Structures are given as C-alpha cells and as structure tokens.
N, C-alpha and C positions, 0 to 999 in steps of 0.2 A: 408612474410617469417619470421619464428621464428628465434630468435637470435642464436639459436644453429646451424642453417643451414647456417648462413651467413659466408662467407669466411673472414678470417683475411686478413689484407692488410699491406704489408711491403713496404715502400716508401723510397728508398735509393737515396740520392743526393751526387754524387761524385763531390764536388766543383771544378770548373776549368777544368773538363774533356771535351775534344773536341771530336766531333763525329769521325773524321778520325783517332783518336788515340785509339778509343774503338774497331773499326772494320774497316778493309780495307787495301789497299796496303801501306798506309803511316804509319801503326802501326808496330813498331819494338819491343814492349814490349813482354814479355813471360807470357801469361795469359791462361794457359790451362783450368782453371775453368770457366772464363768468356766466353771463346770460346765454351765450352760445353753448357753453359747457353743459348747462342744465338741459338744453335741447338735445344734447348728445349722450345723456346718461339718465339715471333714475334718481329723483330727488324726493327725500322724505320730509314732508312739511311739519311733522310733529315728532321730532327726535328729542328724547329727554336725557339729560346728563344726570349722574348720581350725586354731583357735588357742585358748589358754587365757586370753586377756585381750583387752581392747577394741580397741586400734588394729589389730593384724593381723587380728582376726576381722572387724571392720566393713569394712576394706579388701578382704578376701577376698570377703565377701558381695556387695559392690556391683560387683565386677569379675569374679566367678566364676573368679578366679585364686587360686593358693596364696600364702600370706604372702610367701615368698621371691621371688615373681614381681611382686607388686604393691606391696610396701612398700620404701621407700628409707631409707637411714640417713644422718642428719645426724651430727655428731660425738657428740651426746648424746641424740638422740631418733630415733624411727622415725615415719614419716608416709606417707600414701598417695602413690604416684607419680602426680602430676598429668598426666604425659604420656600415661598410658594411658587408653584409652577405658573408660567405665563406664556402668552401666545408668541412672544418674540423668541423665547427659547425653543418653542416648538417649531417655529419657522427654521431655525438653525438645524434642528433634527431632520427637517425636510430638504436640507441641502441649500438653504438660502444663506447668502452673506448679508448681514444686517448692518445698517448704517443709521446714524442719528445726528441731527444738527439742532441744537436748542440753546436757549439763553443760559449763560453761566450761573445766574442766580438760583436756578433750580437744580444745580448739580447734586445737591444733597438728596434729591429724589432717588438717586442711585442708578440712573440710566446707563452710566458708563460701565456698570457691572453686568448689564443685560445685553448691550449691543456689541458686535464685533469691533465696530469702528464708531466711536462717539466723539463729536467735536462740539465745543461751545463757542458762543460769540458774546461780546460784551453787551451790557444793557443799553448802550447808546447805538448799537448797530441796528439799522433798519434796511428794508429792501432798497430804498432810494438812496442810501448813503454808502453803499459798498457791499452789504450783505447779499443783495440780489446777484451781483457779479460773482461773489464767492460760491454761491449755490450752483450757479450755471457752470462755473469752472469744474466743480465737483462732478456734476452730471456728465460733462464733456470728457472727463478723464476715464470714462468707460468703467464704471464700477463692475466688480466681478459678479456675473449673473449665475443663477437667478438671484436678484437682489431685492431686499426690502429696505426702503429709505423712509425714516421718520423725520419729518421736517416741521418744526414747531416755531411759528412766527409770532413775534410780540409787538408788531407795529402799532396795534391799537392801544397798547399800554403807554404810548407817548402821551395820551390824554390824562394820565395821572399826574403829570408834571405841571408846574406853574405855567400860566398862559405865555409869558415872555419866552420861556424855554421852548414851548411848543412851536411858536411862530418862528423862532430862530432856527430850530433844528428839524422842523417838520418839512413835509413835501410842499411844493408850491401850491398844490390844490387846497391846502388846509385853510387858506384865507379867501378862497374863491367860492362864492355861494352857488355858482352854477354846478359845482361838483357835489352838492348835498345841502340839506337843510341845517346840518350841524357839523361840527368838526369830526365827529365819529364817522359820519357818512363820507365826508371828504377824504379821510384817510383810507377808507375802503376803496374809493375811486382811485387813489394813488397806488394802491396795491394791485389793482386789476392788470395794468400793462406788464407788471413784473411777474405776475402769475402766468401770463401768456408766454413771456420769454422763458420762464422756467419749464413750463410744460412742452414748449417747442423742442426741448432737448430730449424728450422722451418718446419712444415708439409706442404710441397709444394703441396700436394693433396687438401688442403683446404686453400690455401693462394694465394692471388694475389700479385705478386712481381713486383714492378716497379723500374728499375735502370735507372737513368738519371743524368743530371747535371743542374746547374743553368745558367752557361755560359761557354764559352771556354776561351782560352788565347793564346797570341802570343808566349809565352815561349815554347809551344809544337813544334814550328817550328825550334827552335834553335838547332844548332849542331856546334861543333868545334869553329870556330872563333866567331860566334854569342854568344855562351855561355860565352866565355872569355870577349867579349865586354859588355855583360849584367852584368857580375860580376863586372867589373870596374864601371859601372854606379850605381849599387847597393851600392858599397863602397862610391862613390862620394855623394850619397844622405843621407848617415848616418849622423845624427845630434847628437852631443854630447853636452848636456846642460852645460853651463858654469856659471860664476859668475852672469851674468845678469839674467839667468833663476832662480837661487836660490833666488836672491833678489825679482824678480817678484812673485815667488811662495810664498815667505814669506809675501809679501804685500797682495797678493790675499787671502791667508789663514787667514789673520788678519781681513779681511772684513767679517762682519756677513753674514752667508749663506743666510739670508732672503733678503739681499740687492743685489739681482741678477744683476741689471743694472751695478753697480760698478764692481762687480766681473767679469761679462761678458766682460766688456770693457777692463779690465786689461788683461784678458786671450786672448781676440781677438787681442790686440796690440802685444802681444808676439808671438802668433801663426802666425799672418800675417807677422811678421818680419822673423820668421823661414822660412816660405814658400817663402818669397821674396828672402831671401839669397840663398836658395836651387835653386830657379828658375834662379837667376843670374849666379849661378855656372854651371847649366846644359844647359841652352838654347844655349850658344855659341857652344856646341858640335853638335847641329843640322847643323850648317854651315860646320862642318868638315866631314859630311857624303859624301862619294864618289858619285858624280852625274852620274857616268857612270854605276852604278850597276842597277839591275832590279828594277822596281817600287815596287815589293813585298818585296824584301830584304831592300830597302830603308825605306819602311813603318815599317818593323819590327825593324829597327834600331832607327827610330824616336820614336816609341812607347817605346823602351827600355830607351831612354833618357828622354822623357817627354810625358807620355802616353795621347794621345787625345782620347776622347770617340766617335770615329766614329763607324760605324755599319758594318764593314767588317765581313765576315763569320767566321774568326778565333775566333771571340768572340761570335757569335750567333748560330752557327751550333753545336748542342749538341746531344749526344746519347740518344736513347729512346728504352729500352728493356722491354717488358711486358711478364710475365709468369703467368699462372693461369688456373683454371679448364675450362674456356671458351675461352682460347687463344690457337690458333694452334701452333704446334711445327715447328721449322726450316723454318720459313717464314720471308722473307725480303721484305720490302716495300720501293720503291724508291720515291714515291710521296711525295711532301712537306706536312708536318703537323706542328702543333704549340704546344708549351709547354702549352698554355691555353686549349688545347684539352685533356690533360691527365686526369684530374679529371672527366669530363663527361664520359670518357671511363671507368674509374674505377667504377663509379656508375652503368653504364649499364652492365658491365661485372659481377658485384656483385649482379645484379638484385635488385638494390635499387631504391628508388624514383628517377625518371629520370629528375626531375626539374633541368634545366640548369641555371647557373649563367653567367652573362656577355656575352662574345662572343665565349665561348668554344663550341665544337661540338664533340660528341662521335666518336671515330675511329672504333667502332665495325663493321660498314658496310664495310669499306675498308679491315678490317681484315678478314671479311667473303666473300670477293670478290664481294660485292654488289656495285652498282653505288655510287660514292662518288665525290662530287664536291670539287676540291681543292680551298681553300680560301687563300687570300693574308695574309701574316704575317706582323704585325706592328712591326717596329723597332724603338727603342729610345736610344740615347746615354745617358741614365740615369746614375745617380751616387748614392752612398750610403749616400752622404752628399753634401750640397751646396758648401763645401770647396774643394771638389775633382776636379780634372781636368775634365771639362765638356764643350763640344763644342756645346751643345744645338742642337743636330741633331735629326731629325725624318725622318722615311722613310717607305718604303713598299717593300716586297719581294714576288716574285712568283718563280716558278721553272725556269722560263725563264729570268727574269730581276730583278735587284735590283735598286731602286731609293731612293735617300735621299737628304736632303737639310737642311738649317738652320731652326730651329723651328719657328722663328719669321718672316722670310723673304724668300719667295719662289724663290728669285733670287740670293741668296747667297749660296755658297758651293753646287751647284747643281751637283749631280753625277748620272750617269746611267751606269749600267754594264750588259753585255750580259753573263749571268751565264752559258749558254750552251757552249760558245766558249772561255770564259775568266774566268775560275774558281778561279783564284787568284785575280781577280778584279784589274787588272793593267791598263786597258784602259778605260778611262771615255768617253763614246760615247754620252753624253747628247747634246752636241753642234749640232751634225748632225742628231739627232733623236727627233725633237721637238714634233712630234705626239705621240711617246711613252712616252716622259716626261709628256705631257699633260694628257694622259690616266692614268699614274701612280699617278700623282698629284691629279686627281679626285678621285681615290681610297683612297688616303691618307686623303683628305679633309673630306670624308664621315665618317671618324673615329673620328674626333675631337668632343668635346662637347661644351657646352656653354662658357667654359673658354678657348677654343682653346685647346692647349696641355699643359696648365699650371697646376701646383700642387696647391691643396688647402692648406691654412695655418692652423695651429692649435695652441693650447695653449702650454706653456712651458712643455716639457716632462722630460728633464733631467736637473740636476743642473750642475754647472761648473766643479765640481770634476769628475762627471761621464763623461762629455764630454771630459775632458782631457785624461782620461783613454781610452776612445773609440778611440780618435784621435791617441794616441800613438800606440795602437795595430793595428789599420787599416793601419797606415803608415808602420809598420813592414811587414804587409801582402801584401804591394805593391798597396794598394788601394788609397794612397795619394801621 
C-alpha cells in the first residue's frame, strides 16, 4: 500500500481511567462526546492491562510482551528494554512518522528513543490549563503523514495531590456535583470537551483512533467518606524536607558526579529514611480500619493508607475504544481481550505488515464476528521503580476466574476469585477449589521464561540528580 493511502493513527492513553468509569452503570461523569464516540466505534467492555502502573503497562502494550519480558531494571528505576523490537519501530518501517506527547516524569521510560518526535509537558499541565491548546496546535500544524501520534494524558493524577491543591488548580467541574459522584468522575467530565476539540482536528475518515488507558485506580470508587479518608492520608504522607535534607543534599552535591557509588549511597540513605518514617506513620492506620465493613471497602481503605500492588480489577480493567475505516460503529464486545492485543489490531486494521510481536493477537476477527478464542490475561503487580510498594504478585485472568499468588512461591498469597458471581473480588475461594487453582497455575507457569518472572538488569541509566527528580514527582503522583 502506498504511503498516501495508509491511515493516520491517533493513540490516546487516558492515564488512570478505569473501564467502568468510561462506560457503564457505574459512570456518573457527564461526557456527551465520549458517549457519541462509543456509538461510532467498537468498544471492548473487558480489556485487561498487564500491570497496575504506567511504565510496565506502556512497555507491555507497545511490545505485546509481559512486563517481566520487556522491562529492564536499573538500580532504582524500571524502563523499557530498548534492545527489543516494538510496534512503534515497525510503524516507522511501514513509512509512518511517529510522534509522542507525554508527561516529563516518565521520560526515563525511554519513549524519546522510540519516537521520531517526542515532546514532554510538565506535571502541572492539564488539558484545561494550556495542554489542550498545545495538542490542538500540534495537530493543526499538519504532521507529516502517514503519522502515528501517541498522546498520554495525566489529568486524573491531579487527584493524587492534597485537596487544597486540587481545588485551586483543577477544572471548575471538580467542585460541582452535577458532573459526577466524586472528583474522579468530575475530572473525566472536564476532559470530555477537550477530547472533542482535539479529535475535531483529525480527519476521522482516514484515521484509526484508539482511546484506552494504561491502568485503573481505586480512587474511582471513592465517594463521600472515602474521599475524606483519602484526603487525610494524602496529607499524612506529605514530606517537608528539613535541615537534615539540606545538609544531605549539600554533601551529595559536593561529591563529583562521576563518583556515583558515593552519591548513590548518600541519596539512598536519605530516601530510605524518608520512606521508613512515612511507613511508620501510616501503617498503624491499617489496624484502625473497621473490621466489620465489606472486604471491598476495606481493600480500598488499605490501598489509600499504604497501597499494595495486588492485581484486583480496579487496577487492571481498562477501557478500549477503537474507531476507524475498518471498524464497525456502535458495537460492544463483552469477551475478555488484553492490552497486548491493541497494536496487532491496529496493524491489521491499517492493512500493514501483519508480523506479530510477543503474545499479542489481532482483535479484527472478533470485531467482524468471526470465531475468536479467548486467551488468558497475564497480571503482574509490577511497579515503576523497585522502591515503590511492590508485593511481587503474578497471576492469570479469564472471563470466569482470576488467580494470583506470590511471584517466587506458589504457596504464598494464593487467591482465586469467581468473577461471574463475585465481581468485586471479595471472597477468596482458593482453599476449596484446588483443581481450578491447579489449572490456573499451569496456565501461569507456561508464560514464564528462563528467568522465571524476573526482570533483567541493565547498566546505569540515570544519575543521582535525575533519580531524585523522578522520585519527587512520582511521589506526588501517588506512585510511591
């Protein structure tokens, strides 16, 4: 196919957006534009991400590999393995010019090395305070076609900041109950008109549009007392550097940059101390949680206090909407699909080289009502950094059951849930269903590689000053 006939591709990631808050009875946001888009495309009601946070999820999506296969570990950060083939590179080989816009805090993911043109924006930039106009201007400047544009929006991460900051810097909708039952839904309401303005710049007759997320969040379930409870926990975790920090910073900065071991050690001592102090302050709150409330609410409160990286659906079930010349309108698919299937679908819909990477599988057959075998989704309690809260959990999900356990020991943290009858995953039935546990375990074991589920190590990527900056911003965003 000549380049002039190839469709452009707009890939929008709404960071932290959960499936049931994009479409369905749990949604209380006011989103007339997104509602119309769903009528004009194909929506997957049960798309499952591979990871509960950005770095491993994005890496998995663009390689169709699982996080432990495509992410490498530097001493203090995870990043995509640049040695692996990915779909963005393959789009370049197909004649596409590739663009990306994303928040600067995830620059260590290495997207600048993958895209032809990558630009970042500050953590304070949101659609409503200037970022929307910036994106529109980019689209109006006639990107060289055929183009692929990766747009990663962090508007919902505003909710990780203290309440006073959110009200002051958020959209007008955030304080108006008519736009949603909680602040999460109200921010989605505020994003809707901006998504309309952005997509109005695109010729939808010759563009494949994908709207999805990297992961979900527990915050989407908060209302009333839980929002107040979470606000108190956010305030409790705020760290204000004092004299010790200033002294440590002065000493660290006086050590030559090339002497990394010394600088690293000083920084590690300080950050470990901060983390230890915050943990000592927060963990006693876990014992204060009412034991008579539902397992689901108890889990939400525990995550608010000190987030464990388990693999419940509130983090892994994400929206997936596809529009384009080859995509039917007003079609909803209930069958389970995976985020690693998105790029194989794009390639087939665009009539490009169908070479598949990793474990992904095109969804075009199910979109066209042809036979399609549902595949299990791999789940990992992966993190953006080894320093983050990480329970080392791996698991497998089908439309019927979810099974997960400790990464290193299949007898620890063993969980099994009947998703048909227990959608909130409150009743662990592993103890009385050993045959199902064994069946799910066998599925899981088949997915590991020679290193088990371990990450590969790599050479130093960032220096100490860069790591400090990353840690500070990711902590603000609720990732640490």
